[in-house]
C-alpha positions as CSV (number, residue, x, y, z in Angstrom):
1,X,0.2,0.0,0.3
2,X,1.1,3.6,-0.3
3,X,1.9,5.6,3.0
4,X,3.3,9.1,3.9
5,X,6.6,7.6,6.1
6,X,8.3,10.1,8.8
7,X,12.0,9.4,7.5
8,X,14.0,12.3,9.8
9,X,13.2,14.3,12.6
10,X,15.7,17.1,11.9
11,X,14.8,17.4,7.8
12,X,11.8,19.6,8.6
13,X,9.9,18.5,5.0
14,X,12.6,16.7,3.7
15,X,12.3,14.5,6.0
16,X,8.3,12.6,5.1
17,X,8.2,10.9,1.6
18,X,5.3,8.8,0.1
19,X,6.5,4.8,0.4
20,X,5.1,1.7,-0.3
21,X,4.8,-0.5,3.0
22,X,2.7,-3.5,4.1
23,X,-0.7,-3.9,4.7
24,X,-1.3,-3.7,8.1
25,X,-2.9,-7.1,9.9
26,X,-5.8,-6.8,12.7
27,X,-4.7,-7.6,16.2
28,X,-6.7,-9.1,18.8
29,X,-9.7,-6.5,19.6
30,X,-8.4,-4.5,16.2
31,X,-10.0,-3.3,13.1
32,X,-8.5,-2.2,9.8
33,X,-9.6,0.5,7.9
34,X,-9.5,1.2,4.2
35,X,-8.9,4.8,5.2
36,X,-10.7,7.4,2.6
37,X,-9.4,10.7,3.8
38,X,-6.7,11.8,6.8
39,X,-6.6,14.7,8.3
40,X,-2.9,15.8,9.7
41,X,-1.8,17.7,13.1
42,X,1.4,19.9,12.4
43,X,2.0,19.6,15.8
44,X,3.0,15.7,15.0
45,X,6.1,16.1,13.8
46,X,7.2,17.4,17.2
47,X,5.1,15.2,19.3
48,X,7.6,12.1,20.8
49,X,5.4,9.3,19.9
50,X,6.3,10.1,16.4
51,X,10.0,8.6,17.1
52,X,10.1,6.5,19.4
53,X,7.9,3.7,20.9
54,X,6.3,3.5,24.3
55,X,9.6,2.0,25.7
56,X,11.5,4.7,24.1
57,X,13.1,2.7,21.5
58,X,13.8,4.8,18.1
59,X,11.1,4.3,15.7
60,X,11.5,4.2,11.9
61,X,9.5,5.1,9.0
62,X,6.7,5.6,10.9
63,X,3.3,6.2,8.8
64,X,2.5,9.5,10.2
65,X,-1.3,10.7,10.3
66,X,-3.6,10.0,13.3
67,X,-7.2,11.0,12.6
68,X,-9.1,9.6,9.6
69,X,-12.5,8.8,8.3
70,X,-12.8,5.6,6.3
71,X,-14.4,1.7,5.8
72,X,-13.5,-1.5,7.8
73,X,-12.1,-4.1,5.6
74,X,-11.2,-6.3,7.8
75,X,-11.9,-7.4,11.7
76,X,-9.5,-9.1,14.2
77,X,-10.4,-11.8,16.9
78,X,-12.7,-10.4,19.6
79,X,-13.7,-7.3,17.8
80,X,-17.2,-6.6,18.4
81,X,-19.8,-3.2,17.6
82,X,-18.4,-3.0,14.1
83,X,-19.0,-4.8,11.4
84,X,-17.1,-5.0,8.1
85,X,-18.1,-2.3,5.4
86,X,-19.1,0.2,7.9
87,X,-18.1,3.9,7.2
88,X,-16.4,4.9,10.5
89,X,-13.9,7.7,11.8
90,X,-11.6,8.4,14.9
91,X,-8.3,8.4,16.5
92,X,-5.6,5.9,16.1
93,X,-3.3,5.0,19.2
94,X,-0.2,8.0,18.9
95,X,2.4,5.1,19.3
96,X,1.0,2.8,16.0
97,X,1.5,3.6,12.7
98,X,-0.7,6.2,11.5
99,X,-3.6,7.3,9.0
100,X,-1.5,8.7,6.0
101,X,-1.9,5.4,4.3
102,X,-4.2,3.1,2.2
103,X,-5.1,0.7,5.3
104,X,-4.2,1.2,8.9
105,X,-5.2,-0.6,11.9
106,X,-6.7,0.6,15.0
107,X,-8.3,-0.2,17.9
108,X,-12.1,-0.9,17.7
109,X,-13.1,1.5,21.0
110,X,-11.8,4.1,19.1
111,X,-13.7,4.3,16.5
112,X,-17.4,6.1,15.7
113,X,-20.0,5.5,12.9
114,X,-19.5,7.9,10.7
115,X,-23.1,8.6,9.0
116,X,-23.8,8.2,5.3
117,X,-24.4,11.8,5.0
118,X,-21.3,13.0,5.9
119,X,-18.6,13.4,3.6
120,X,-15.3,11.1,4.4
121,X,-13.3,14.8,4.1
122,X,-15.1,16.4,6.1
123,X,-15.4,13.4,8.9
124,X,-11.7,13.5,8.8
125,X,-11.4,16.8,9.7
126,X,-13.5,16.4,13.2
127,X,-11.9,13.7,15.4
128,X,-8.7,15.8,16.7
129,X,-10.1,19.0,16.6
130,X,-13.4,18.5,17.7
131,X,-12.1,16.2,20.5
132,X,-9.6,18.4,22.0
133,X,-12.2,21.0,21.5
134,X,-14.9,19.2,23.4
135,X,-12.5,17.5,26.1
136,X,-11.0,21.1,26.5
137,X,-13.9,22.9,27.5
138,X,-16.2,20.6,28.8
139,X,-14.0,18.2,31.0
140,X,-10.9,20.2,32.1
141,X,-12.0,23.5,31.4
142,X,-15.7,22.3,33.3
143,X,-17.4,25.5,31.4
144,X,-20.3,26.2,32.0
145,X,-23.6,28.7,30.7
146,X,-22.8,32.9,31.2
147,X,-18.8,32.1,32.0
148,X,-16.6,33.9,29.5
149,X,-13.9,31.9,27.2
150,X,-10.8,33.6,25.6
151,X,-10.1,31.0,22.6
152,X,-6.6,31.0,21.4
153,X,-6.3,30.6,17.6
154,X,-10.1,31.2,17.3
155,X,-9.9,31.1,13.5
156,X,-7.6,27.9,13.5
157,X,-8.6,24.0,13.0
158,X,-9.2,23.6,16.9
159,X,-9.5,27.1,17.9
160,X,-12.7,27.4,15.6
161,X,-14.7,24.6,17.3
162,X,-13.6,25.9,20.6
163,X,-15.3,28.8,19.4
164,X,-18.4,27.1,17.9
165,X,-19.2,25.0,20.8
166,X,-18.5,27.3,23.9
167,X,-20.9,30.0,22.4
168,X,-23.5,26.8,21.9
169,X,-23.2,26.0,25.6
170,X,-24.1,29.7,26.2
171,X,-20.2,31.5,27.3
172,X,-19.1,34.6,26.4
173,X,-16.2,34.0,23.9
174,X,-13.0,36.2,22.7
175,X,-11.5,35.6,20.0
176,X,-7.8,35.8,19.7
177,X,-5.1,35.4,16.3
178,X,-3.9,38.0,13.9
179,X,-5.2,40.8,12.4
180,X,-6.1,38.8,9.0
181,X,-7.6,36.2,11.0
182,X,-10.7,38.5,13.1
183,X,-13.4,38.4,10.6
184,X,-12.9,33.9,10.2
185,X,-13.0,34.2,14.2
186,X,-16.1,36.4,14.4
187,X,-18.2,34.3,11.5
188,X,-17.4,31.3,13.4
189,X,-19.2,32.8,16.6
190,X,-16.0,34.3,18.5
191,X,-18.6,37.6,20.5
192,X,-15.1,39.8,20.4
193,X,-11.3,39.7,19.1
194,X,-7.9,40.5,20.2
195,X,-5.0,41.0,17.6
196,X,-2.1,39.2,19.7
197,X,0.5,41.2,18.2
198,X,-1.1,44.9,19.4
199,X,-4.0,44.0,21.7
200,X,-3.1,43.5,25.4
201,X,-5.4,40.3,26.6
202,X,-5.9,42.3,30.4
203,X,-8.6,44.2,27.9
204,X,-10.3,41.4,28.5
205,X,-11.0,42.2,32.4
206,X,-10.5,39.0,33.1
207,X,-12.4,35.2,32.0
208,X,-13.2,32.2,33.1
209,X,-11.4,29.5,30.9
210,X,-8.5,30.1,28.7
211,X,-8.2,27.6,26.1
212,X,-4.4,28.0,24.8
213,X,-3.1,26.4,21.8
214,X,0.2,28.6,21.5
215,X,2.1,28.5,24.7
216,X,5.4,30.3,25.2
217,X,4.7,34.1,25.9
218,X,1.4,33.9,24.5
219,X,0.7,31.7,27.3
220,X,2.6,34.0,30.3
221,X,0.1,36.6,29.2
222,X,-3.4,34.7,29.2
223,X,-2.4,33.1,33.0
224,X,-2.7,36.8,34.4
225,X,-6.4,36.9,32.8
226,X,-8.0,33.9,34.4
227,X,-10.1,35.0,37.3
228,X,-10.4,33.5,40.5
229,X,-11.3,29.7,40.9
230,X,-10.7,29.7,36.4
231,X,-8.6,27.4,34.2
232,X,-5.9,27.7,31.9
233,X,-6.3,25.1,29.4
234,X,-3.7,24.1,27.5
235,X,-2.7,21.7,24.9
236,X,1.0,22.5,23.7
237,X,2.4,20.3,26.9
238,X,3.0,20.9,30.4
239,X,1.9,24.3,31.7
240,X,4.9,27.1,32.0
241,X,2.8,29.8,33.6
242,X,0.1,29.1,36.1
243,X,-3.1,31.0,37.4
244,X,-2.3,33.2,40.7
245,X,-5.8,31.8,41.7
246,X,-7.2,29.3,39.4
247,X,-6.5,25.8,37.6
248,X,-3.8,25.1,35.5
249,X,-4.2,21.7,33.2
250,X,-2.3,20.7,30.0
251,X,-4.1,17.4,28.5
252,X,-3.6,14.9,25.3
253,X,-6.6,14.2,23.7
254,X,-8.3,10.8,23.7
255,X,-10.7,9.5,21.4
256,X,-14.3,9.2,22.5
257,X,-16.8,7.8,20.5
258,X,-19.9,9.3,22.2
259,X,-18.0,12.3,21.7
260,X,-17.2,12.0,18.2
261,X,-20.8,11.3,17.9
262,X,-21.9,14.3,19.6
263,X,-19.6,16.3,17.4
264,X,-20.7,14.8,14.1
265,X,-24.7,15.4,15.1
266,X,-23.6,18.6,15.4
267,X,-22.3,18.8,11.8
268,X,-25.2,17.5,10.6
269,X,-27.5,20.0,11.9
270,X,-25.6,22.9,11.0
271,X,-24.9,23.8,14.7
272,X,-21.1,23.0,14.2
273,X,-18.8,23.9,11.1
274,X,-16.0,22.6,10.1
275,X,-12.8,24.5,8.9
276,X,-11.0,23.0,6.5
277,X,-8.0,24.7,4.7
278,X,-6.0,22.8,2.4
279,X,-7.0,19.3,0.3
280,X,-4.8,17.2,-1.1
281,X,-4.5,13.6,-2.7
282,X,-1.8,11.5,-0.9
283,X,-0.2,11.3,-3.9
284,X,0.3,15.4,-4.2
285,X,0.7,15.3,-0.3
286,X,3.7,16.1,0.7
287,X,3.8,19.8,0.1
288,X,0.7,20.5,1.7
289,X,2.4,17.9,5.1
290,X,5.4,20.7,4.7
291,X,6.1,21.1,8.7
292,X,7.3,24.3,7.8
293,X,4.2,25.8,5.9
294,X,1.7,28.3,8.1
295,X,-2.4,26.9,7.8
296,X,-5.5,27.6,8.3
297,X,-7.7,25.5,9.3
298,X,-7.5,21.3,8.8
299,X,-5.2,20.0,6.6
300,X,-7.0,16.5,4.7
301,X,-5.5,14.2,2.6
302,X,-7.8,12.8,0.3
303,X,-6.2,9.0,0.2
304,X,-9.3,7.4,-2.1
305,X,-11.8,10.3,-3.9
């Protein structure tokens, strides 16, 4: 099968290539999925799991990509709840070969049914962005109606979903980004917008939840505007800067089928818009996956079309 593999962490764009790999076989409780589309998170380039296994040993030529939509093509021993030919979407284990390939093996418990009226490209754009937003806001941020959210990167793949979900659940949302992102953030539902290059975050007057997808100095500035009892939620690794009188939580997104169903149902009825930026085919994927490229929205690779 064709697959995109990582070959050199230090080579950036030159460190990925399209190669031929053996089709995976399903382990116990696995399914093999014929991939139709795969999303890609640029941060994967810096994830330890891309380069080492759980024992700390170097991984060589790992298939990258970990969110996808496709069709079940084979079932491993003991697998329940899924059937051959079923449309599914979800996230694969970080330490296993991923989804930028014609086939991928994944634990059945990580998958949710993909409704027939949802395009595979849309389905592949949802798992990481949607689940990151859902888990960050509701599990870790404990968001309640009437609270305020500072949503960094509000025009991006994750931030746009954060903005929409927070608004749906009754929050006041202040989006951030660069000046060019203002209108997109407002279109996704932000009540207000701050330019990170020009505006002072203290202009918010304090917020209940900060959703941090940037880290560094932006995280430092954000910690100071968390209200007493509020929460700074980060997806960029261990929190360096903590609120004086609040919580700081970093987390790694998990594939939760029930939450995937909640998310895709919102796409189907119009409550949620996914933000797809670049779409490319597997044969032409390498430029779209260049880790140095600035992106707007989710990058999706159409493996079959």
